[in-house]
RODO-914444 format. One record per residue (C-alpha): z, y, x; residue number from 1. Coordinates in steps of 0.001 Angstrom, whole numbers. Layout:
BEGIN
{rec {Z Y X} NUM}
...
// end
This chain:
BEGIN
{rec {122873 74959 113296} 1}
{rec {124973 77072 114442} 2}
{rec {124256 78943 117777} 3}
{rec {125917 81668 119924} 4}
{rec {125092 84736 119015} 5}
{rec {123952 85359 122746} 6}
{rec {122043 83025 123031} 7}
{rec {119712 83734 119687} 8}
{rec {119380 87321 121070} 9}
{rec {118157 85896 124382} 10}
{rec {115864 83422 122361} 11}
{rec {113792 86883 120557} 12}
{rec {113227 88429 122933} 13}
{rec {112106 85944 125166} 14}
{rec {110092 83706 122516} 15}
{rec {107903 86587 121544} 16}
{rec {104975 87146 123449} 17}
{rec {104517 90884 122913} 18}
{rec {100362 90878 124804} 19}
{rec {100040 88357 121456} 20}
{rec {101432 90830 119101} 21}
{rec {99789 93730 120194} 22}
{rec {96644 91708 120284} 23}
{rec {97171 90612 116199} 24}
{rec {97886 94419 115449} 25}
{rec {94816 95427 116987} 26}
{rec {92332 93195 115538} 27}
{rec {93994 93826 112169} 28}
{rec {93975 97065 112448} 29}
{rec {89769 96823 113138} 30}
{rec {89492 95326 109357} 31}
{rec {88814 97405 106648} 32}
{rec {90844 96843 103814} 33}
{rec {91152 99585 101136} 34}
{rec {92766 98616 97863} 35}
{rec {91085 96533 95965} 36}
{rec {88768 95164 99093} 37}
{rec {91583 93417 100753} 38}
{rec {89637 90120 101492} 39}
{rec {88565 90510 105006} 40}
{rec {92294 91809 106028} 41}
{rec {93440 87880 104890} 42}
{rec {90965 85708 106199} 43}
{rec {91463 87382 109502} 44}
{rec {95669 86325 109027} 45}
{rec {94344 82895 107702} 46}
{rec {92449 82435 110315} 47}
{rec {94886 83726 112891} 48}
{rec {98205 81992 110876} 49}
{rec {95822 78326 111200} 50}
{rec {95700 78988 114712} 51}
{rec {99224 79619 114914} 52}
{rec {99594 75872 113647} 53}
{rec {100348 77120 109900} 54}
{rec {98643 73902 107722} 55}
{rec {96085 74914 105133} 56}
{rec {98024 73518 102162} 57}
{rec {101295 76092 103025} 58}
{rec {98408 79101 102095} 59}
{rec {97160 79912 98688} 60}
{rec {96136 83133 96865} 61}
{rec {97695 84121 93607} 62}
{rec {95762 85150 90527} 63}
{rec {97023 88724 90242} 64}
{rec {93927 90547 90464} 65}
{rec {92774 89181 87168} 66}
{rec {96059 91021 85732} 67}
{rec {95447 94101 88397} 68}
{rec {93704 96504 85667} 69}
{rec {91039 97833 88633} 70}
{rec {88509 95725 90352} 71}
{rec {89908 93354 92706} 72}
{rec {88448 90635 94651} 73}
{rec {91598 88525 95574} 74}
{rec {94935 87969 94474} 75}
{rec {97869 87836 96858} 76}
{rec {98314 85280 100105} 77}
{rec {101260 83478 99574} 78}
{rec {102776 81082 102801} 79}
{rec {105062 78952 102031} 80}
{rec {106392 77179 104956} 81}
{rec {109379 74063 105008} 82}
{rec {112311 74575 106663} 83}
{rec {113527 72518 109906} 84}
{rec {116656 73766 109195} 85}
{rec {118624 73547 106033} 86}
{rec {118949 77083 103959} 87}
{rec {118424 78668 101295} 88}
{rec {114779 79680 101336} 89}
{rec {113956 83383 102599} 90}
{rec {111151 86163 101888} 91}
{rec {109001 87932 104685} 92}
{rec {106560 90851 103377} 93}
{rec {104295 93888 103411} 94}
{rec {101013 94737 102253} 95}
{rec {97796 93972 103689} 96}
{rec {96233 97296 102009} 97}
{rec {95096 100681 103216} 98}
{rec {94677 104237 101663} 99}
{rec {91068 105634 101774} 100}
{rec {91390 107870 104684} 101}
{rec {91845 105285 106889} 102}
{rec {88179 104076 106518} 103}
{rec {86302 103686 109476} 104}
{rec {89079 104346 111752} 105}
{rec {88713 103174 114934} 106}
{rec {91908 101920 116566} 107}
{rec {92386 102801 120712} 108}
{rec {95609 101942 122392} 109}
{rec {96944 104960 124822} 110}
{rec {100551 104467 126947} 111}
{rec {102665 103395 123886} 112}
{rec {100857 104381 120902} 113}
{rec {97715 103122 118524} 114}
{rec {96254 106179 117611} 115}
{rec {92289 106434 115516} 116}
{rec {89715 107209 117767} 117}
{rec {87781 108887 114913} 118}
{rec {88929 111562 112678} 119}
{rec {90407 108923 109813} 120}
{rec {94316 107426 109228} 121}
{rec {94861 104521 111259} 122}
{rec {95810 102340 108422} 123}
{rec {99222 101101 110576} 124}
{rec {100736 101593 107150} 125}
{rec {100716 99213 106496} 126}
{rec {99168 96261 109185} 127}
{rec {101933 96837 111599} 128}
{rec {103786 94664 109085} 129}
{rec {100838 92157 108448} 130}
{rec {100527 91760 112007} 131}
{rec {104706 91403 112977} 132}
{rec {104016 88715 109773} 133}
{rec {102020 86678 111354} 134}
{rec {103530 87473 115133} 135}
{rec {107065 85884 113190} 136}
{rec {105121 82709 111960} 137}
{rec {103224 82026 115275} 138}
{rec {106634 82663 116998} 139}
{rec {108621 80094 115225} 140}
{rec {106295 77503 115387} 141}
{rec {105007 77737 118411} 142}
{rec {107981 77788 119809} 143}
{rec {109350 74969 117818} 144}
{rec {113057 77644 116191} 145}
{rec {114970 76473 114041} 146}
{rec {114316 78259 110438} 147}
{rec {115816 77533 106796} 148}
{rec {111742 77219 104312} 149}
{rec {110042 80557 104160} 150}
{rec {107861 82608 102352} 151}
{rec {105840 84736 103923} 152}
{rec {103536 87388 100983} 153}
{rec {101278 89243 102025} 154}
{rec {100594 91481 98694} 155}
{rec {97464 93555 97142} 156}
{rec {97098 96782 95994} 157}
{rec {100846 98102 97224} 158}
{rec {98969 101972 97639} 159}
{rec {97631 102263 94342} 160}
{rec {100125 101022 91946} 161}
{rec {102388 98159 93672} 162}
{rec {99789 95747 91932} 163}
{rec {100664 92625 93888} 164}
{rec {104155 92678 93974} 165}
{rec {104156 93755 90046} 166}
{rec {102717 90697 88753} 167}
{rec {103432 88159 91530} 168}
{rec {105902 84812 89790} 169}
{rec {108569 84724 91744} 170}
{rec {107913 80781 91409} 171}
{rec {105071 81164 93605} 172}
{rec {107500 82522 96478} 173}
{rec {109534 79586 96282} 174}
{rec {112321 80855 94490} 175}
{rec {113981 82546 97199} 176}
{rec {117025 84081 97989} 177}
{rec {116903 87293 99228} 178}
{rec {113656 89145 100758} 179}
{rec {112535 91150 103669} 180}
{rec {110068 93645 103036} 181}
{rec {108043 95234 106231} 182}
{rec {106870 98761 105123} 183}
{rec {108265 101973 107770} 184}
{rec {108832 103104 111335} 185}
{rec {112247 102643 112806} 186}
{rec {113084 98718 112515} 187}
{rec {116880 99467 112311} 188}
{rec {116665 102332 109830} 189}
{rec {117156 99542 106524} 190}
{rec {115771 101007 103718} 191}
{rec {118174 100038 100561} 192}
{rec {117186 101998 98012} 193}
{rec {113922 103360 96383} 194}
{rec {112950 105780 93581} 195}
{rec {111361 105389 89978} 196}
{rec {108149 106892 88789} 197}
{rec {106398 107254 85821} 198}
{rec {102709 107760 85559} 199}
{rec {100957 109504 82693} 200}
{rec {98181 110565 81936} 201}
{rec {96792 113365 79480} 202}
{rec {93478 112484 76853} 203}
{rec {92115 115971 76277} 204}
{rec {90065 116820 72929} 205}
{rec {88625 120463 71977} 206}
{rec {85145 121060 70243} 207}
{rec {82399 121763 72414} 208}
{rec {79494 124687 71400} 209}
{rec {76801 126709 73736} 210}
{rec {78930 128695 76330} 211}
{rec {76450 131498 76218} 212}
{rec {75305 131884 72437} 213}
{rec {78522 131148 70227} 214}
{rec {81622 130086 72443} 215}
{rec {84304 131532 70313} 216}
{rec {83191 128602 67780} 217}
{rec {84207 125954 70955} 218}
{rec {87879 124286 72278} 219}
{rec {88276 124386 75884} 220}
{rec {89934 121330 76479} 221}
{rec {89778 122885 79906} 222}
{rec {91884 125985 79087} 223}
{rec {94235 123211 76362} 224}
{rec {95102 121748 80144} 225}
{rec {95325 124501 81969} 226}
{rec {97897 125847 80181} 227}
{rec {99548 122777 79941} 228}
{rec {99781 122892 83748} 229}
{rec {100819 125865 83987} 230}
{rec {103937 126098 81749} 231}
{rec {104446 122685 84122} 232}
{rec {104996 124872 86805} 233}
{rec {106556 127560 85365} 234}
{rec {108822 125865 83981} 235}
{rec {109813 124146 87722} 236}
{rec {108945 120750 86830} 237}
{rec {105932 120343 89040} 238}
{rec {106463 119903 93169} 239}
{rec {109937 119547 93603} 240}
{rec {111973 119357 90374} 241}
{rec {115727 120316 90879} 242}
{rec {117867 121063 87548} 243}
{rec {121109 121090 86773} 244}
{rec {121981 119243 90130} 245}
{rec {119321 116227 89623} 246}
{rec {116407 115866 91896} 247}
{rec {112560 114431 91352} 248}
{rec {109222 115370 92002} 249}
{rec {105966 115703 90037} 250}
{rec {102214 116117 90541} 251}
{rec {98927 116512 89061} 252}
{rec {96380 114438 91028} 253}
{rec {93627 113495 88682} 254}
{rec {91628 115902 86467} 255}
{rec {87904 115131 85842} 256}
{rec {85538 116095 82944} 257}
{rec {82829 118346 81723} 258}
{rec {78934 117996 82114} 259}
{rec {77285 122039 81974} 260}
{rec {77790 125963 82794} 261}
{rec {76799 126666 79765} 262}
{rec {78819 124222 77239} 263}
{rec {82327 124959 75929} 264}
{rec {84438 121675 77834} 265}
{rec {85333 119233 74833} 266}
{rec {87005 116324 77222} 267}
{rec {89247 117073 80428} 268}
{rec {91230 113696 81135} 269}
{rec {94149 114616 83338} 270}
{rec {96233 112025 85590} 271}
{rec {100171 112192 87094} 272}
{rec {103106 110953 87866} 273}
{rec {106721 111961 87988} 274}
{rec {109141 110708 90445} 275}
{rec {113117 110738 89911} 276}
{rec {116174 108449 91418} 277}
{rec {117749 109771 88187} 278}
{rec {116366 107131 84947} 279}
{rec {116874 109753 82774} 280}
{rec {115826 112824 84873} 281}
{rec {112638 111154 85385} 282}
{rec {112211 110510 81701} 283}
{rec {113079 114521 81172} 284}
{rec {109877 115478 83605} 285}
{rec {107510 113370 82085} 286}
{rec {109143 114475 78763} 287}
{rec {108490 118181 79550} 288}
{rec {104260 117209 80198} 289}
{rec {104126 116066 76755} 290}
{rec {105901 118774 75287} 291}
{rec {103563 120705 77511} 292}
{rec {100373 119676 76372} 293}
{rec {101085 119446 72703} 294}
{rec {102092 122824 72594} 295}
{rec {98755 124184 74661} 296}
{rec {96661 122338 71698} 297}
{rec {98880 124217 69490} 298}
{rec {98190 128224 71794} 299}
{rec {93915 127973 71960} 300}
{rec {92092 127603 69346} 301}
{rec {88459 128790 67959} 302}
{rec {87581 131904 65474} 303}
{rec {87983 129577 62346} 304}
{rec {91434 128462 63316} 305}
{rec {90637 125025 64492} 306}
{rec {92197 123120 67445} 307}
{rec {91695 120696 69883} 308}
{rec {94019 117096 70237} 309}
{rec {95908 115310 73297} 310}
{rec {96487 111735 73704} 311}
{rec {99229 111621 76500} 312}
{rec {100516 108221 77554} 313}
{rec {103063 107601 79560} 314}
{rec {104104 104268 81535} 315}
{rec {107181 103354 83600} 316}
{rec {105313 103028 86995} 317}
{rec {108477 101077 88852} 318}
{rec {111559 100815 88585} 319}
{rec {114497 102764 90799} 320}
{rec {116880 100481 92794} 321}
{rec {120094 100676 95086} 322}
{rec {121462 97956 97156} 323}
{rec {125020 97751 97673} 324}
{rec {125757 97404 101820} 325}
{rec {127378 94361 101505} 326}
{rec {124632 92372 99522} 327}
{rec {123062 89025 101577} 328}
{rec {119894 90632 103181} 329}
{rec {120867 94024 103993} 330}
{rec {124660 92548 105848} 331}
{rec {122026 90375 107189} 332}
{rec {119096 92652 108669} 333}
{rec {122264 95041 109956} 334}
{rec {123763 92324 111937} 335}
{rec {120613 91012 113597} 336}
{rec {119827 94441 114473} 337}
{rec {123084 94544 116188} 338}
{rec {122495 91368 118017} 339}
{rec {119231 93210 119345} 340}
{rec {121907 96460 120716} 341}
{rec {120065 98097 117862} 342}
{rec {121646 101108 115884} 343}
{rec {121102 99715 111941} 344}
{rec {121430 102743 109401} 345}
{rec {120262 102292 105243} 346}
{rec {118849 105381 103976} 347}
{rec {117726 105176 100212} 348}
{rec {113446 106312 100164} 349}
{rec {112030 108665 97673} 350}
{rec {108605 106274 97997} 351}
{rec {107840 103692 95984} 352}
{rec {107872 100165 98086} 353}
{rec {106687 96539 97107} 354}
{rec {110287 95760 97268} 355}
{rec {110984 97902 93647} 356}
{rec {109606 95156 92047} 357}
{rec {111215 92176 93950} 358}
{rec {114590 93861 93140} 359}
{rec {113831 94467 89306} 360}
{rec {113144 90372 89531} 361}
{rec {115943 90107 91501} 362}
{rec {115358 89022 94507} 363}
{rec {117569 91370 96580} 364}
{rec {115139 92573 98812} 365}
{rec {115916 95099 102109} 366}
{rec {113106 97147 103777} 367}
{rec {112564 97331 107010} 368}
{rec {110320 99219 110487} 369}
{rec {108193 98272 112458} 370}
{rec {106575 101533 113941} 371}
{rec {104182 103612 111273} 372}
{rec {103846 107174 111879} 373}
{rec {102740 110039 109862} 374}
{rec {101255 107614 107520} 375}
{rec {98503 108934 104974} 376}
{rec {97020 111739 107744} 377}
{rec {94522 112016 110308} 378}
{rec {97282 112226 112853} 379}
{rec {99147 108716 112251} 380}
{rec {99951 106377 114993} 381}
{rec {101805 103292 115825} 382}
{rec {104242 103191 118193} 383}
{rec {104371 100223 120092} 384}
{rec {108314 99828 121411} 385}
{rec {109040 100134 117587} 386}
{rec {106512 97690 116318} 387}
{rec {107755 95239 119408} 388}
{rec {111477 95295 117923} 389}
{rec {110446 95217 114275} 390}
{rec {108536 91951 115599} 391}
{rec {111532 90215 117342} 392}
{rec {114377 91306 114420} 393}
{rec {111776 89387 112180} 394}
{rec {112725 86538 114606} 395}
{rec {116390 86983 114269} 396}
{rec {116623 87162 110686} 397}
{rec {114239 84234 110080} 398}
{rec {116278 81933 112416} 399}
{rec {119890 83317 112084} 400}
{rec {122157 80598 110381} 401}
// end
């Protein structure tokens, strides 16, 4: 059903109920939902969607939580809404989980900003998406706006490994032809590419000995791990990494081990990550860690010449991608942004997104913003006018012929 651009723009501006959209956001920000514990968030979303006119038969949880190697209480929430006009299915998505720093957040609205009253992060990452998607569905159904078939996906576990997007079954989504992921600040800033990452872990084994009576008989796993990390840093492969005009990052995030101060530590667990837009350079960064741990094992011995060992394991966390600006979802998002008199730009991000896995599965997915700022910090806030513009942009995209 073709319609005039000017009419489309006025329709979206008129039909998005700003007060209700903000209320949805405030309600959802109040609900705690750390990674793996998104059940209460999903329950509130389903309640709101039913009130908006969704049928319970359209909604279901998949079983990805049974595949995730963590303790997850639910899978993704998938809502498949029939089209009121013919067209190819479009996917809209955002993640339900928040980082641990959001625990205990109490949202307050002051002027055009929402912040947390407590000394915590707010959870705008990514509750702005959840609220915007609820607002999108409500706007379409309450106002009987023409739209092709659409799937709304609320993922779990994004913050700790993109787990929901990693394991979602394309058939459960209804085989959409394009996707729109909400996870950012400025709605007009279209993320058309993202970095790739490896996750690695090292199990360092030494030999225990009494640290006071005969420490020379021990092989310290702590010293092995420390030497390995120090070598990586000395070679310039920790933190911001730039070699031969290639860029990447790496980080040692978890170090665990030890039971007593009078025992030479015989086991240390180390986990970290490597990132780069260049797959070959990403492999190089990870390989530097592997060789550094091997070198450190050989550099530490006890008085008998015995050495420890290391088990180094690495796997691809998510692959880098970059969409062409002429691809269907990018072109459609830019077209709709211009209708709303926004100034769309395209960027390539340095963080992993649920869109990484959707693109890998053959569903070209662009990522949009909805007002989240300074995420993962106690200074996090939501810029309300941006959030409302994000809601309007989703309605434009969903109803565009």
